[in-house]
N, CA, C and O atoms as CSV, one atom per row, in Angstrom:
chain,resi,resn,atom,element,x,y,z
A,1,MET,N,N,3.101,23.981,-9.211
A,1,MET,CA,C,1.934,23.159,-8.930
A,1,MET,C,C,2.142,21.787,-9.558
A,1,MET,O,O,2.585,21.682,-10.702
A,2,ILE,N,N,1.826,20.748,-8.816
A,2,ILE,CA,C,1.990,19.396,-9.324
A,2,ILE,C,C,0.642,18.829,-9.752
A,2,ILE,O,O,-0.409,19.287,-9.303
A,3,THR,N,N,0.686,17.838,-10.614
A,3,THR,CA,C,-0.519,17.152,-11.058
A,3,THR,C,C,-0.651,15.833,-10.289
A,3,THR,O,O,0.253,15.439,-9.551
A,4,LYS,N,N,-1.769,15.172,-10.469
A,4,LYS,CA,C,-1.983,13.890,-9.795
A,4,LYS,C,C,-0.965,12.862,-10.278
A,4,LYS,O,O,-0.454,12.080,-9.476
A,5,LEU,N,N,-0.666,12.850,-11.565
A,5,LEU,CA,C,0.306,11.906,-12.112
A,5,LEU,C,C,1.696,12.161,-11.543
A,5,LEU,O,O,2.415,11.214,-11.223
A,6,GLN,N,N,2.085,13.432,-11.411
A,6,GLN,CA,C,3.379,13.756,-10.813
A,6,GLN,C,C,3.416,13.343,-9.344
A,6,GLN,O,O,4.451,12.885,-8.860
A,7,ALA,N,N,2.321,13.496,-8.640
A,7,ALA,CA,C,2.265,13.104,-7.239
A,7,ALA,C,C,2.384,11.590,-7.087
A,7,ALA,O,O,3.010,11.113,-6.141
A,8,ILE,N,N,1.802,10.842,-7.993
A,8,ILE,CA,C,1.861,9.381,-7.918
A,8,ILE,C,C,3.267,8.879,-8.246
A,8,ILE,O,O,3.750,7.940,-7.615
A,9,GLU,N,N,3.924,9.496,-9.227
A,9,GLU,CA,C,5.215,9.006,-9.689
A,9,GLU,C,C,6.421,9.684,-9.049
A,9,GLU,O,O,7.507,9.104,-9.043
A,10,GLY,N,N,6.268,10.883,-8.516
A,10,GLY,CA,C,7.398,11.653,-8.015
A,10,GLY,C,C,7.985,11.127,-6.723
A,10,GLY,O,O,7.300,10.480,-5.930
A,11,ARG,N,N,9.267,11.413,-6.519
A,11,ARG,CA,C,9.945,11.002,-5.294
A,11,ARG,C,C,10.331,12.195,-4.435
A,11,ARG,O,O,10.295,12.110,-3.208
A,12,VAL,N,N,10.706,13.321,-5.071
A,12,VAL,CA,C,11.129,14.511,-4.331
A,12,VAL,C,C,10.257,15.678,-4.764
A,12,VAL,O,O,10.062,15.915,-5.956
A,13,PHE,N,N,9.735,16.403,-3.780
A,13,PHE,CA,C,8.885,17.562,-4.032
A,13,PHE,C,C,9.491,18.765,-3.327
A,13,PHE,O,O,10.127,18.624,-2.282
A,14,HIS,N,N,9.296,19.942,-3.895
A,14,HIS,CA,C,9.771,21.178,-3.274
A,14,HIS,C,C,8.579,21.979,-2.788
A,14,HIS,O,O,7.558,22.086,-3.467
A,15,TYR,N,N,8.732,22.540,-1.594
A,15,TYR,CA,C,7.734,23.415,-1.001
A,15,TYR,C,C,8.354,24.799,-0.931
A,15,TYR,O,O,9.382,24.990,-0.281
A,16,LYS,N,N,7.736,25.764,-1.597
A,16,LYS,CA,C,8.294,27.109,-1.623
A,16,LYS,C,C,7.958,27.824,-0.325
A,16,LYS,O,O,6.819,28.231,-0.097
A,17,ARG,N,N,8.978,27.970,0.526
A,17,ARG,CA,C,8.801,28.573,1.842
A,17,ARG,C,C,8.795,30.092,1.761
A,17,ARG,O,O,8.003,30.745,2.439
A,18,SER,N,N,9.668,30.659,0.940
A,18,SER,CA,C,9.709,32.108,0.744
A,18,SER,C,C,10.117,32.378,-0.699
A,18,SER,O,O,10.197,31.456,-1.512
A,19,ALA,N,N,10.370,33.630,-1.010
A,19,ALA,CA,C,10.713,33.985,-2.384
A,19,ALA,C,C,12.064,33.429,-2.806
A,19,ALA,O,O,12.319,33.279,-4.001
A,20,THR,N,N,12.938,33.118,-1.847
A,20,THR,CA,C,14.290,32.676,-2.197
A,20,THR,C,C,14.628,31.264,-1.757
A,20,THR,O,O,15.679,30.751,-2.142
A,21,THR,N,N,13.782,30.609,-0.967
A,21,THR,CA,C,14.127,29.275,-0.466
A,21,THR,C,C,13.006,28.268,-0.717
A,21,THR,O,O,11.820,28.597,-0.685
A,22,CYS,N,N,13.426,27.040,-0.966
A,22,CYS,CA,C,12.507,25.914,-1.119
A,22,CYS,C,C,12.965,24.789,-0.201
A,22,CYS,O,O,14.164,24.562,-0.038
A,23,ASP,N,N,12.024,24.095,0.390
A,23,ASP,CA,C,12.322,22.934,1.227
A,23,ASP,C,C,12.154,21.668,0.401
A,23,ASP,O,O,11.219,21.551,-0.392
A,24,ASN,N,N,13.072,20.714,0.595
A,24,ASN,CA,C,12.975,19.418,-0.067
A,24,ASN,C,C,12.144,18.480,0.795
A,24,ASN,O,O,12.465,18.257,1.962
A,25,TRP,N,N,11.096,17.941,0.234
A,25,TRP,CA,C,10.279,16.917,0.881
A,25,TRP,C,C,10.356,15.678,0.009
A,25,TRP,O,O,10.259,15.772,-1.214
A,26,ARG,N,N,10.530,14.525,0.623
A,26,ARG,CA,C,10.612,13.291,-0.158
A,26,ARG,C,C,9.486,12.340,0.235
A,26,ARG,O,O,8.943,12.396,1.339
A,27,ARG,N,N,9.167,11.485,-0.694
A,27,ARG,CA,C,8.096,10.507,-0.487
A,27,ARG,C,C,8.442,9.595,0.675
A,27,ARG,O,O,9.597,9.210,0.855
A,28,ASN,N,N,7.434,9.253,1.459
A,28,ASN,CA,C,7.638,8.400,2.618
A,28,ASN,C,C,6.673,7.216,2.609
A,28,ASN,O,O,6.366,6.669,3.668
A,29,GLY,N,N,6.202,6.821,1.462
A,29,GLY,CA,C,5.268,5.704,1.377
A,29,GLY,C,C,4.560,5.696,0.038
A,29,GLY,O,O,4.988,6.353,-0.911
A,30,VAL,N,N,3.489,4.957,-0.027
A,30,VAL,CA,C,2.728,4.765,-1.254
A,30,VAL,C,C,1.599,5.791,-1.324
A,30,VAL,O,O,0.977,6.111,-0.311
A,31,THR,N,N,1.343,6.297,-2.521
A,31,THR,CA,C,0.234,7.218,-2.727
A,31,THR,C,C,-1.077,6.484,-2.540
A,31,THR,O,O,-1.275,5.393,-3.076
A,32,GLN,N,N,-1.966,7.086,-1.779
A,32,GLN,CA,C,-3.280,6.502,-1.541
A,32,GLN,C,C,-4.287,7.170,-2.478
A,32,GLN,O,O,-4.340,8.396,-2.576
A,33,THR,N,N,-5.081,6.352,-3.160
A,33,THR,CA,C,-6.153,6.841,-4.030
A,33,THR,C,C,-7.443,6.124,-3.676
A,33,THR,O,O,-7.429,5.086,-3.015
A,34,TRP,N,N,-8.553,6.684,-4.120
A,34,TRP,CA,C,-9.860,6.127,-3.815
A,34,TRP,C,C,-10.641,5.903,-5.102
A,34,TRP,O,O,-10.589,6.729,-6.014
A,35,LYS,N,N,-11.368,4.785,-5.180
A,35,LYS,CA,C,-12.211,4.502,-6.340
A,35,LYS,C,C,-13.445,5.390,-6.361
A,35,LYS,O,O,-13.898,5.787,-7.434
A,36,THR,N,N,-13.994,5.708,-5.202
A,36,THR,CA,C,-15.216,6.511,-5.134
A,36,THR,C,C,-14.956,7.997,-5.333
A,36,THR,O,O,-15.874,8.748,-5.663
A,37,ARG,N,N,-13.703,8.432,-5.133
A,37,ARG,CA,C,-13.313,9.827,-5.359
A,37,ARG,C,C,-12.096,9.829,-6.272
A,37,ARG,O,O,-10.971,9.876,-5.774
A,38,PRO,N,N,-12.276,9.781,-7.587
A,38,PRO,CA,C,-11.137,9.611,-8.496
A,38,PRO,C,C,-10.161,10.786,-8.518
A,38,PRO,O,O,-9.010,10.599,-8.910
A,39,ASP,N,N,-10.569,11.975,-8.119
A,39,ASP,CA,C,-9.664,13.124,-8.117
A,39,ASP,C,C,-8.875,13.247,-6.821
A,39,ASP,O,O,-7.956,14.062,-6.741
A,40,SER,N,N,-9.208,12.467,-5.815
A,40,SER,CA,C,-8.559,12.571,-4.511
A,40,SER,C,C,-7.336,11.663,-4.428
A,40,SER,O,O,-7.318,10.567,-4.987
A,41,PHE,N,N,-6.317,12.142,-3.719
A,41,PHE,CA,C,-5.128,11.346,-3.453
A,41,PHE,C,C,-4.449,11.882,-2.207
A,41,PHE,O,O,-4.729,12.992,-1.757
A,42,ARG,N,N,-3.547,11.073,-1.655
A,42,ARG,CA,C,-2.755,11.455,-0.486
A,42,ARG,C,C,-1.365,10.865,-0.620
A,42,ARG,O,O,-1.203,9.651,-0.747
A,43,VAL,N,N,-0.361,11.735,-0.592
A,43,VAL,CA,C,1.032,11.309,-0.693
A,43,VAL,C,C,1.706,11.584,0.646
A,43,VAL,O,O,1.796,12.746,1.044
A,44,PRO,N,N,2.181,10.564,1.358
A,44,PRO,CA,C,2.920,10.805,2.592
A,44,PRO,C,C,4.325,11.312,2.265
A,44,PRO,O,O,5.008,10.746,1.411
A,45,ILE,N,N,4.754,12.378,2.945
A,45,ILE,CA,C,6.058,12.975,2.673
A,45,ILE,C,C,6.816,13.212,3.970
A,45,ILE,O,O,6.232,13.226,5.053
A,46,LYS,N,N,8.137,13.399,3.843
A,46,LYS,CA,C,9.015,13.568,4.991
A,46,LYS,C,C,10.041,14.640,4.673
A,46,LYS,O,O,10.524,14.738,3.545
A,47,HIS,N,N,10.371,15.451,5.686
A,47,HIS,CA,C,11.388,16.493,5.555
A,47,HIS,C,C,12.347,16.341,6.721
A,47,HIS,O,O,11.948,16.494,7.875
A,48,GLY,N,N,13.596,16.044,6.439
A,48,GLY,CA,C,14.573,15.845,7.509
A,48,GLY,C,C,14.300,14.572,8.281
A,48,GLY,O,O,13.847,13.575,7.719
A,49,LEU,N,N,14.581,14.612,9.576
A,49,LEU,CA,C,14.398,13.414,10.393
A,49,LEU,C,C,13.051,13.341,11.090
A,49,LEU,O,O,12.538,12.249,11.332
A,50,TYR,N,N,12.476,14.484,11.413
A,50,TYR,CA,C,11.311,14.475,12.294
A,50,TYR,C,C,10.059,15.138,11.739
A,50,TYR,O,O,9.012,15.091,12.385
A,51,ASP,N,N,10.131,15.748,10.577
A,51,ASP,CA,C,8.959,16.425,10.010
A,51,ASP,C,C,8.267,15.512,9.006
A,51,ASP,O,O,8.874,15.066,8.032
A,52,TYR,N,N,7.004,15.246,9.253
A,52,TYR,CA,C,6.195,14.420,8.370
A,52,TYR,C,C,4.992,15.224,7.918
A,52,TYR,O,O,4.545,16.128,8.623
A,53,GLY,N,N,4.471,14.902,6.757
A,53,GLY,CA,C,3.299,15.590,6.255
A,53,GLY,C,C,2.650,14.777,5.155
A,53,GLY,O,O,2.911,13.585,4.994
A,54,GLN,N,N,1.805,15.448,4.408
A,54,GLN,CA,C,1.122,14.798,3.303
A,54,GLN,C,C,0.758,15.840,2.269
A,54,GLN,O,O,0.539,17.010,2.582
A,55,ILE,N,N,0.698,15.388,1.032
A,55,ILE,CA,C,0.221,16.224,-0.059
A,55,ILE,C,C,-1.139,15.682,-0.457
A,55,ILE,O,O,-1.268,14.509,-0.810
A,56,ARG,N,N,-2.137,16.520,-0.403
A,56,ARG,CA,C,-3.482,16.157,-0.847
A,56,ARG,C,C,-3.829,16.989,-2.072
A,56,ARG,O,O,-3.095,17.908,-2.436
A,57,GLU,N,N,-4.934,16.668,-2.697
A,57,GLU,CA,C,-5.346,17.398,-3.902
A,57,GLU,C,C,-5.589,18.878,-3.626
A,57,GLU,O,O,-5.554,19.689,-4.551
A,58,THR,N,N,-5.832,19.239,-2.377
A,58,THR,CA,C,-6.038,20.643,-2.022
A,58,THR,C,C,-4.727,21.383,-1.778
A,58,THR,O,O,-4.725,22.612,-1.696
A,59,ASP,N,N,-3.606,20.658,-1.659
A,59,ASP,CA,C,-2.314,21.264,-1.347
A,59,ASP,C,C,-1.361,21.350,-2.535
A,59,ASP,O,O,-0.228,21.801,-2.366
A,60,VAL,N,N,-1.774,20.940,-3.713
A,60,VAL,CA,C,-0.846,20.853,-4.844
A,60,VAL,C,C,-0.323,22.216,-5.289
A,60,VAL,O,O,0.740,22.281,-5.908
A,61,GLU,N,N,-1.014,23.279,-5.003
A,61,GLU,CA,C,-0.563,24.609,-5.435
A,61,GLU,C,C,0.672,25.072,-4.665
A,61,GLU,O,O,1.371,25.974,-5.127
A,62,TYR,N,N,0.958,24.485,-3.516
A,62,TYR,CA,C,2.108,24.879,-2.704
A,62,TYR,C,C,3.370,24.089,-3.028
A,62,TYR,O,O,4.452,24.463,-2.576
A,63,PHE,N,N,3.262,23.020,-3.789
A,63,PHE,CA,C,4.387,22.153,-4.102
A,63,PHE,C,C,4.693,22.192,-5.592
A,63,PHE,O,O,3.818,22.458,-6.415
A,64,HIS,N,N,5.951,21.923,-5.922
A,64,HIS,CA,C,6.357,21.743,-7.311
A,64,HIS,C,C,7.433,20.661,-7.347
A,64,HIS,O,O,7.999,20.296,-6.317
A,65,MET,N,N,7.702,20.160,-8.536
A,65,MET,CA,C,8.666,19.083,-8.689
A,65,MET,C,C,10.084,19.643,-8.570
A,65,MET,O,O,10.307,20.839,-8.753
A,66,GLU,N,N,11.029,18.768,-8.262
A,66,GLU,CA,C,12.404,19.173,-8.049
A,66,GLU,C,C,13.009,19.800,-9.315
A,66,GLU,O,O,13.722,20.799,-9.224
A,67,ASP,N,N,12.738,19.234,-10.469
A,67,ASP,CA,C,13.316,19.763,-11.707
A,67,ASP,C,C,12.634,21.043,-12.201
A,67,ASP,O,O,13.127,21.687,-13.127
A,68,GLU,N,N,11.503,21.417,-11.591
A,68,GLU,CA,C,10.805,22.636,-11.966
A,68,GLU,C,C,11.042,23.770,-10.967
A,68,GLU,O,O,10.317,24.765,-10.965
A,69,CYS,N,N,12.054,23.613,-10.128
A,69,CYS,CA,C,12.304,24.588,-9.064
A,69,CYS,C,C,12.803,25.910,-9.657
A,69,CYS,O,O,13.740,25.911,-10.456
A,70,PRO,N,N,12.189,27.032,-9.275
A,70,PRO,CA,C,12.621,28.320,-9.826
A,70,PRO,C,C,13.950,28.812,-9.243
A,70,PRO,O,O,14.549,29.719,-9.822
A,71,GLN,N,N,14.438,28.264,-8.135
A,71,GLN,CA,C,15.700,28.706,-7.534
A,71,GLN,C,C,16.869,28.007,-8.151
A,71,GLN,O,O,18.011,28.256,-7.765
């Protein structure tokens, strides 16, 4: 699980797909934050050439940092 600070500063995130594999997702832009919702954020991410996504405050439990990878 990542924190808001890790999401703002991190470049590479891992998504645990199964018990033995993790996918590498990398930052694809600037983290968006809001003044009216201080706990909310959105990190644009990219996997490979054609897969795009985002990490929001509701999705942090599915991602971890590259150096914290259990594999």
